[in-house]
VMD Tcl script that draws the C-alpha trace (Angstrom):
set ca {
  {-7.19 -29.29 -55.16}
  {-7.42 -26.56 -52.53}
  {-9.76 -23.62 -53.14}
  {-9.89 -21.31 -50.13}
  {-13.01 -19.61 -51.52}
  {-14.92 -22.78 -50.65}
  {-13.37 -23.21 -47.21}
  {-13.72 -21.78 -43.72}
  {-11.61 -22.11 -40.61}
  {-13.98 -24.82 -39.43}
  {-13.93 -26.79 -42.70}
  {-10.14 -26.62 -42.95}
  {-9.80 -27.82 -39.36}
  {-12.12 -30.73 -40.10}
  {-10.06 -31.71 -43.14}
  {-6.87 -31.61 -41.12}
  {-8.41 -33.68 -38.34}
  {-9.53 -36.29 -40.86}
  {-6.12 -36.42 -42.53}
  {-7.40 -35.09 -45.86}
  {-5.23 -31.97 -45.56}
  {-1.97 -31.06 -43.86}
  {-0.61 -27.74 -42.63}
  {2.33 -28.16 -45.01}
  {0.09 -28.71 -48.03}
  {-2.07 -25.71 -47.17}
  {0.94 -23.50 -46.50}
  {2.56 -24.59 -49.76}
  {-0.69 -23.85 -51.61}
  {-0.69 -20.29 -50.24}
  {2.98 -19.79 -51.09}
  {2.38 -21.06 -54.63}
  {-0.63 -18.77 -55.09}
  {1.37 -15.79 -53.88}
  {4.19 -16.69 -56.28}
  {1.74 -16.99 -59.16}
  {-0.27 -13.81 -58.60}
  {1.24 -11.29 -56.20}
  {3.38 -9.64 -58.85}
  {0.09 -8.03 -60.00}
  {-1.02 -6.91 -56.54}
  {2.05 -6.32 -54.36}
  {0.15 -7.42 -51.25}
  {3.06 -9.24 -49.60}
  {6.01 -7.26 -48.27}
  {7.91 -10.25 -46.86}
  {7.42 -14.02 -46.59}
  {8.40 -15.98 -43.52}
  {11.34 -18.26 -44.47}
  {10.33 -20.58 -41.63}
  {6.68 -20.98 -42.67}
  {6.97 -24.52 -44.03}
  {9.04 -25.62 -41.04}
  {6.39 -24.26 -38.68}
  {3.73 -26.12 -40.68}
  {5.70 -29.36 -40.40}
  {6.00 -28.95 -36.62}
  {2.27 -28.34 -36.33}
  {1.51 -31.41 -38.44}
  {3.63 -33.50 -36.08}
  {1.75 -32.04 -33.10}
  {-1.59 -32.94 -34.67}
  {-0.46 -36.51 -35.35}
  {0.61 -36.77 -31.71}
  {-2.91 -35.76 -30.64}
  {-2.11 -32.19 -29.66}
  {-4.44 -29.79 -31.48}
  {-4.15 -26.27 -30.11}
  {-7.45 -25.00 -31.47}
  {-9.25 -23.97 -34.66}
  {-6.23 -22.09 -36.06}
  {-3.88 -25.08 -35.74}
  {-1.89 -25.30 -38.99}
  {-3.69 -22.45 -40.79}
  {-1.59 -19.86 -42.68}
  {-2.19 -16.31 -41.44}
  {-0.65 -13.09 -42.78}
  {0.01 -10.05 -40.60}
  {0.46 -6.37 -41.37}
  {4.02 -5.06 -41.42}
  {3.59 -2.86 -38.37}
  {3.23 -5.84 -36.02}
  {6.39 -7.12 -34.31}
  {7.59 -10.67 -34.80}
  {10.64 -11.93 -32.92}
  {11.81 -14.06 -35.84}
  {13.61 -13.51 -39.16}
  {11.06 -11.04 -40.53}
  {11.43 -7.27 -40.20}
  {8.81 -4.87 -38.82}
  {8.97 -1.58 -40.71}
  {5.51 -0.03 -41.20}
  {6.57 0.04 -44.85}
  {9.32 2.58 -44.11}
  {12.90 2.27 -45.34}
  {13.90 3.97 -42.09}
  {13.15 0.75 -40.18}
  {14.66 -1.72 -42.64}
  {17.30 -3.76 -40.84}
  {17.16 -6.10 -37.88}
  {13.94 -7.87 -36.79}
  {12.22 -6.88 -33.56}
  {13.48 -8.39 -30.32}
  {10.29 -10.28 -29.51}
  {6.78 -11.09 -30.65}
  {3.95 -8.63 -30.20}
  {1.07 -9.80 -28.01}
  {-1.00 -10.51 -31.13}
  {1.71 -12.71 -32.65}
  {2.21 -14.54 -29.34}
  {-1.51 -15.31 -29.35}
  {-1.34 -16.54 -32.94}
  {1.61 -18.79 -32.24}
  {-0.04 -20.19 -29.11}
  {-3.17 -20.94 -31.19}
  {-1.10 -22.90 -33.71}
  {-1.28 -20.50 -36.65}
  {1.39 -20.62 -39.35}
  {2.82 -17.11 -39.68}
  {3.03 -17.00 -43.45}
  {4.51 -13.53 -43.81}
  {3.81 -9.83 -43.62}
  {1.61 -7.63 -45.78}
  {2.31 -4.28 -47.41}
  {0.53 -1.20 -46.11}
  {0.22 2.53 -46.48}
  {3.55 3.74 -45.11}
  {3.37 4.57 -41.38}
  {-0.21 3.28 -41.54}
  {-1.13 6.29 -43.71}
  {0.10 8.79 -41.13}
  {2.73 10.56 -43.21}
  {1.06 12.88 -45.72}
  {-2.36 14.30 -46.52}
  {-1.67 13.54 -50.21}
  {-0.68 9.89 -49.83}
  {-1.69 6.95 -52.00}
  {-3.30 4.19 -49.94}
  {-1.28 0.99 -50.10}
  {1.98 2.68 -51.15}
  {5.11 2.35 -49.05}
  {8.72 3.13 -49.81}
  {9.69 -0.39 -48.81}
  {6.86 -2.36 -50.42}
  {5.71 -0.28 -53.40}
  {2.05 0.05 -54.41}
  {-0.49 -2.56 -53.37}
  {-3.33 -2.84 -55.89}
  {-7.00 -3.72 -55.57}
  {-7.88 -7.41 -55.97}
  {-10.84 -6.56 -58.24}
  {-9.02 -4.07 -60.47}
  {-5.23 -3.59 -60.21}
  {-5.56 -0.06 -61.60}
  {-7.57 0.92 -58.53}
  {-6.76 1.60 -54.91}
  {-6.84 -1.22 -52.36}
  {-7.83 1.23 -49.61}
  {-5.68 1.57 -46.54}
  {-3.84 1.36 -44.45}
  {-4.23 -2.42 -44.05}
  {-4.06 -2.68 -47.82}
  {-1.99 -5.83 -48.28}
  {-3.96 -7.73 -45.65}
  {-7.25 -7.00 -47.43}
  {-5.95 -7.87 -50.90}
  {-4.24 -11.05 -49.64}
  {-7.48 -12.32 -48.10}
  {-9.54 -11.42 -51.18}
  {-7.01 -13.10 -53.49}
  {-6.84 -16.32 -51.46}
  {-3.20 -15.89 -50.38}
  {-4.03 -16.93 -46.80}
  {-6.86 -18.25 -44.65}
  {-7.16 -14.85 -42.94}
  {-5.05 -11.84 -42.07}
  {-4.47 -9.30 -39.31}
  {-4.78 -5.59 -39.92}
  {-4.67 -2.55 -37.68}
  {-6.94 0.48 -37.53}
  {-6.82 3.98 -36.14}
  {-9.56 5.40 -38.36}
  {-10.83 3.18 -41.18}
  {-7.65 1.19 -41.79}
  {-9.32 -2.22 -41.34}
  {-12.87 -1.58 -42.49}
  {-12.13 0.59 -45.54}
  {-9.71 -1.76 -47.38}
  {-11.91 -4.70 -46.37}
  {-14.94 -3.08 -48.00}
  {-12.94 -2.09 -51.08}
  {-11.80 -5.70 -51.56}
  {-15.13 -7.36 -50.70}
  {-14.10 -9.09 -47.48}
  {-15.15 -8.90 -43.83}
  {-13.18 -6.56 -41.59}
  {-13.71 -6.39 -37.83}
  {-12.39 -3.45 -35.81}
  {-12.78 -4.42 -32.14}
  {-13.50 -2.18 -29.20}
  {-10.20 -0.52 -28.33}
  {-8.73 -2.71 -25.59}
  {-10.21 -6.01 -26.74}
  {-6.93 -6.90 -28.48}
  {-3.60 -5.69 -27.12}
  {-1.50 -3.18 -29.04}
  {1.83 -4.00 -27.37}
  {4.49 -4.64 -29.99}
  {2.55 -2.79 -32.72}
  {3.94 0.42 -34.23}
  {1.47 2.99 -32.87}
  {-0.42 6.03 -34.03}
  {-2.99 6.70 -31.30}
  {-3.27 5.09 -27.89}
  {-6.95 6.04 -27.75}
  {-7.93 4.72 -31.20}
  {-5.45 2.03 -32.31}
  {-6.44 -1.62 -32.45}
  {-5.50 -4.76 -34.34}
  {-8.29 -6.81 -35.87}
  {-9.15 -9.75 -38.14}
  {-9.74 -9.60 -41.88}
  {-11.39 -12.67 -43.43}
  {-13.77 -13.94 -46.08}
  {-16.61 -14.45 -43.60}
  {-17.85 -13.05 -40.32}
  {-17.54 -16.49 -38.74}
  {-13.83 -16.68 -39.61}
  {-13.25 -13.13 -38.33}
  {-14.99 -14.00 -35.05}
  {-12.97 -17.20 -34.62}
  {-9.72 -15.36 -35.24}
  {-10.69 -12.56 -32.83}
  {-11.44 -15.08 -30.09}
  {-7.85 -16.34 -30.42}
  {-6.35 -12.83 -30.31}
  {-8.23 -11.13 -27.51}
  {-7.35 -10.98 -23.83}
  {-5.73 -8.89 -21.13}
  {-2.12 -7.79 -21.45}
  {-0.22 -6.09 -18.61}
  {1.77 -4.17 -21.23}
  {-1.39 -2.48 -22.57}
  {-3.50 -0.77 -19.93}
  {-6.41 -0.40 -22.36}
  {-7.00 -4.18 -22.07}
  {-8.00 -4.00 -18.41}
  {-11.56 -5.05 -19.35}
  {-10.57 -7.41 -22.11}
  {-10.71 -10.77 -20.33}
  {-14.35 -10.44 -19.30}
  {-15.44 -9.26 -22.74}
  {-13.16 -11.70 -24.52}
  {-15.13 -14.47 -22.84}
  {-18.22 -13.37 -24.80}
  {-16.26 -13.72 -28.05}
  {-14.98 -17.17 -27.12}
  {-18.51 -18.28 -26.19}
  {-20.15 -16.72 -29.26}
  {-22.48 -19.06 -31.16}
  {-23.42 -17.50 -34.45}
  {-27.08 -17.83 -35.36}
  {-28.61 -17.09 -38.77}
  {-31.78 -15.87 -36.98}
  {-29.93 -13.23 -34.96}
  {-31.70 -10.36 -36.79}
  {-35.04 -11.19 -35.18}
  {-36.15 -8.28 -33.02}
  {-32.94 -6.30 -33.51}
  {-33.28 -2.52 -33.79}
  {-30.96 -0.95 -36.37}
  {-30.48 2.77 -36.94}
  {-29.71 4.44 -40.26}
  {-28.00 7.87 -40.09}
  {-28.78 9.35 -43.48}
  {-26.11 12.06 -43.21}
  {-23.55 9.30 -43.89}
  {-25.18 8.53 -47.27}
  {-25.44 10.44 -50.51}
  {-21.87 10.37 -51.83}
  {-22.80 7.85 -54.57}
  {-26.32 7.00 -55.70}
  {-25.46 3.41 -56.70}
  {-23.95 2.73 -53.28}
  {-27.14 4.07 -51.71}
  {-29.10 1.60 -53.85}
  {-26.98 -1.32 -52.62}
  {-27.62 -0.25 -49.02}
  {-31.33 0.21 -49.75}
  {-31.42 -3.44 -50.83}
  {-29.58 -4.35 -47.62}
  {-32.19 -2.55 -45.53}
  {-34.89 -4.63 -47.21}
  {-32.90 -7.77 -46.37}
  {-32.53 -6.65 -42.75}
  {-36.26 -6.11 -42.43}
  {-37.00 -9.43 -44.11}
  {-34.69 -11.06 -41.58}
  {-36.77 -9.72 -38.72}
  {-34.90 -6.53 -37.85}
  {-36.67 -3.27 -37.10}
  {-34.95 -0.51 -39.07}
  {-35.22 3.03 -37.70}
  {-34.46 5.27 -40.66}
  {-33.72 8.96 -41.26}
  {-31.50 9.44 -38.22}
  {-28.54 11.79 -37.91}
  {-25.12 11.08 -36.39}
  {-22.22 13.35 -35.51}
  {-20.30 14.04 -38.72}
  {-16.64 13.54 -39.57}
  {-16.33 17.31 -39.96}
  {-17.44 17.70 -36.33}
  {-14.67 15.39 -35.11}
  {-11.79 15.57 -37.57}
  {-10.01 18.75 -36.35}
  {-9.81 17.50 -32.76}
  {-9.04 13.95 -33.88}
  {-6.06 15.31 -35.83}
  {-4.68 16.98 -32.69}
  {-5.18 13.79 -30.66}
  {-3.54 11.52 -33.21}
  {-0.62 13.88 -33.87}
  {0.11 14.28 -30.16}
  {-0.20 10.57 -29.35}
  {1.82 9.48 -32.41}
  {4.94 11.36 -31.35}
  {4.83 10.03 -27.78}
  {3.87 6.50 -28.75}
  {6.34 6.15 -31.62}
  {9.25 7.41 -29.53}
  {8.35 4.87 -26.84}
  {8.09 2.10 -29.42}
  {11.46 2.96 -30.98}
  {13.05 2.97 -27.52}
  {11.72 -0.56 -26.99}
  {13.31 -1.67 -30.26}
  {16.74 -0.48 -29.10}
  {19.58 -1.53 -31.38}
  {17.17 -3.32 -33.76}
  {16.11 0.08 -35.15}
  {18.55 2.48 -36.79}
  {16.32 5.44 -35.86}
  {15.52 6.32 -32.24}
  {12.95 9.10 -32.48}
  {10.36 10.66 -34.77}
  {12.89 13.42 -35.38}
  {15.37 10.82 -36.67}
  {12.73 9.45 -39.08}
  {11.98 12.92 -40.47}
  {15.71 13.47 -41.00}
  {16.11 10.06 -42.65}
  {13.26 10.81 -45.04}
  {14.79 14.15 -45.97}
  {18.18 12.54 -46.62}
  {16.57 9.82 -48.75}
  {13.84 11.90 -50.36}
  {14.25 10.45 -53.86}
  {13.32 6.93 -52.70}
  {11.16 7.71 -49.67}
  {9.25 10.76 -50.91}
  {9.07 10.59 -54.71}
  {5.32 11.36 -54.78}
  {4.26 12.92 -51.49}
  {5.89 14.42 -48.42}
  {5.80 13.98 -44.65}
  {3.86 16.98 -43.40}
  {1.87 14.83 -40.93}
  {5.11 13.57 -39.36}
  {6.35 17.15 -39.11}
  {3.07 18.30 -37.57}
  {3.30 15.52 -35.02}
  {6.90 16.46 -34.17}
  {5.70 19.99 -33.30}
  {3.21 18.78 -30.66}
  {3.81 19.18 -26.93}
  {2.92 15.89 -25.27}
  {-0.10 14.40 -23.53}
  {-0.43 16.96 -20.75}
  {-0.76 20.00 -23.00}
  {-4.05 21.89 -22.79}
  {-4.47 21.65 -26.55}
  {-4.29 17.84 -26.47}
  {-6.49 17.38 -23.39}
  {-9.13 19.71 -24.78}
  {-9.15 17.91 -28.14}
  {-9.34 14.48 -26.45}
  {-12.33 15.55 -24.36}
  {-14.05 16.99 -27.44}
  {-13.50 13.76 -29.39}
  {-15.02 11.64 -26.65}
  {-18.00 13.97 -26.22}
  {-18.81 14.24 -29.92}
  {-18.24 10.60 -30.86}
  {-19.82 9.06 -27.76}
  {-22.09 11.32 -25.67}
  {-23.40 13.36 -28.61}
  {-22.83 10.62 -31.17}
  {-23.14 6.84 -31.05}
  {-24.28 6.60 -27.41}
  {-26.92 9.28 -27.91}
  {-28.36 7.57 -30.98}
  {-28.38 4.14 -29.34}
  {-30.03 5.33 -26.11}
  {-32.63 7.62 -27.71}
  {-33.77 5.02 -30.24}
  {-33.02 1.85 -28.24}
  {-30.72 0.58 -30.99}
  {-28.68 -2.62 -31.12}
  {-26.56 -1.39 -34.04}
  {-26.09 1.45 -36.52}
  {-25.41 0.90 -40.22}
  {-23.91 3.03 -42.98}
  {-21.94 2.54 -46.23}
  {-18.38 1.70 -45.17}
  {-16.63 3.75 -47.85}
  {-16.76 4.61 -51.54}
  {-15.84 2.27 -54.38}
  {-12.10 1.96 -55.16}
  {-10.72 4.99 -56.99}
  {-8.00 4.95 -59.65}
  {-4.50 4.96 -58.16}
  {-2.98 8.43 -58.55}
  {0.48 9.05 -57.09}
  {0.48 12.67 -58.25}
  {-2.75 13.80 -56.59}
  {-3.18 11.13 -53.94}
  {-6.33 9.36 -52.81}
  {-9.73 10.38 -54.16}
  {-11.96 9.21 -51.31}
  {-15.58 10.38 -51.68}
  {-17.17 9.29 -48.42}
  {-17.26 6.78 -45.59}
  {-18.49 6.00 -42.09}
  {-15.42 4.73 -40.20}
  {-14.84 7.90 -38.18}
  {-17.52 7.74 -35.43}
  {-16.64 4.23 -34.17}
  {-12.92 4.89 -34.63}
  {-12.88 8.10 -32.59}
  {-15.15 6.57 -29.93}
  {-13.02 3.41 -29.73}
  {-16.13 1.32 -30.42}
  {-16.49 -1.90 -32.46}
  {-17.28 -1.94 -36.16}
  {-17.78 -4.74 -38.70}
  {-17.94 -4.31 -42.48}
  {-19.64 -6.94 -44.65}
  {-19.81 -7.14 -48.47}
  {-23.11 -5.73 -49.68}
  {-22.76 -5.83 -53.45}
  {-20.92 -4.24 -56.35}
  {-21.08 -1.09 -58.46}
  {-19.79 -1.76 -61.98}
  {-17.91 -4.75 -60.60}
  {-16.30 -2.76 -57.76}
  {-16.97 -3.83 -54.15}
  {-19.28 -2.07 -51.71}
  {-19.30 -2.73 -47.97}
  {-21.87 -2.09 -45.24}
  {-20.65 -1.22 -41.74}
  {-22.37 -2.27 -38.52}
  {-21.22 -0.42 -35.39}
  {-22.37 -0.09 -31.79}
  {-21.16 0.97 -28.35}
  {-18.31 -0.25 -26.16}
  {-17.77 -4.01 -25.66}
  {-20.77 -4.96 -27.81}
  {-18.42 -6.86 -30.11}
  {-19.98 -10.31 -29.79}
  {-23.51 -9.05 -30.36}
  {-22.37 -6.95 -33.31}
  {-20.61 -9.92 -34.91}
  {-23.78 -11.98 -34.43}
  {-25.89 -9.35 -36.22}
  {-23.35 -8.98 -39.04}
  {-23.15 -12.76 -39.47}
  {-26.93 -13.12 -39.71}
  {-27.02 -10.40 -42.37}
  {-24.16 -12.04 -44.26}
  {-25.86 -15.44 -44.18}
  {-29.08 -13.93 -45.51}
  {-27.46 -11.96 -48.34}
  {-24.24 -13.86 -49.31}
  {-23.16 -11.00 -51.54}
  {-19.46 -11.78 -51.88}
  {-18.18 -12.71 -55.33}
  {-14.45 -13.57 -55.43}
  {-12.15 -11.60 -57.73}
  {-10.94 -13.09 -60.98}
  {-7.15 -13.12 -60.77}
}
mol new
graphics top color blue
foreach p $ca { graphics top sphere $p radius 0.5 }
foreach p [lrange $ca 0 end-1] q [lrange $ca 1 end] { graphics top cylinder $p $q radius 0.2 }
display resetview
């Protein structure tokens, strides 16, 4: 009997190589588990009707001696803002994009197919990746409904990569792909007690992904272990001529592909603790205090009582940057979709939502879309000034400053608060989190389970400066191996 909680990418590959497991059997197991449990969680927005056929083809390849790599035959789910040139739609959870599939695969999906992954289906998300309303409910979309937390279905899954996080936690797949602009990988990962890795912007191409911000967007792996996230990332990364941010990806991708995870990687590492990102929940602070003891016992030197640029320092300018880039990027994306999308511009989407308000906007509106529509492009003084301020505060006066002054290898902070009760009337009730600095800077971040508060998951984020992804994953893995805090949900 298959139990993905006891498996890793490596162990599953070994079982397939030995003939003890097939891609079809594993894919069927995931489909059966989804059928048995997803009615409680609403993590899956669409299943791939060709999944079992793909698995059969990959089994035949393996028997013929052609194994593409560690992902060969493994079922992977992807977020529903990532294009697939197959029978599945790409909608960002919006009814405005329901219709024909995209013309071709995104870069990420091309990489997955080349690596031999079975594209199992697509996951639900916060509609438009949570870039529609300030009073939204994470994990709710007009197409997919409300995704619910794997540890308590009454509580939020976090967002916007909600379905991906819940699907991994619930054992619906080997791993999943999410996307992040600010917290959308790490926050739902922490709230569902899994590992989420947000790469340096440019490590993984964004071409073929419905955008928010060209300076902050990235896809990234979500898995039950750091090792699995690192393996998946090594298959996804690389340069793409259709995404100019990946100009440095090949060189840095090589460090991911060559990464050898070591349980002793904490020895001699210097880790900073910015205390101004603590204090929103005393029990979460206690879980992180235990983690700091574990880090020190593992050989790390912890430099405590530091201070990092706050979200309040960055959020006003970040809002201008994201709003300006969303309008430009989305209009370009919709143009690339051509006749496969029934809307051509952001203005069309706003009009569609107004015309279908009863189904699209029963609980919250679209004021963020409207704000974005009112922006004036990427050469306006307002945008350029905000972009410069974001870079200065998140990098020069933020992460870079802390790392240089204290000779740090990584910075840690609680990833986010525990999952709040779902509330469609008032929206999310987020109490704190640390995703913003690395997100605005475009720097890598990894969240790892660090314990539970009244049975609800808590995550610890490790972040650093640009292209330090491999080193950061090594540090996070060593911490994970020392603590092994993850307890699977009871479905």
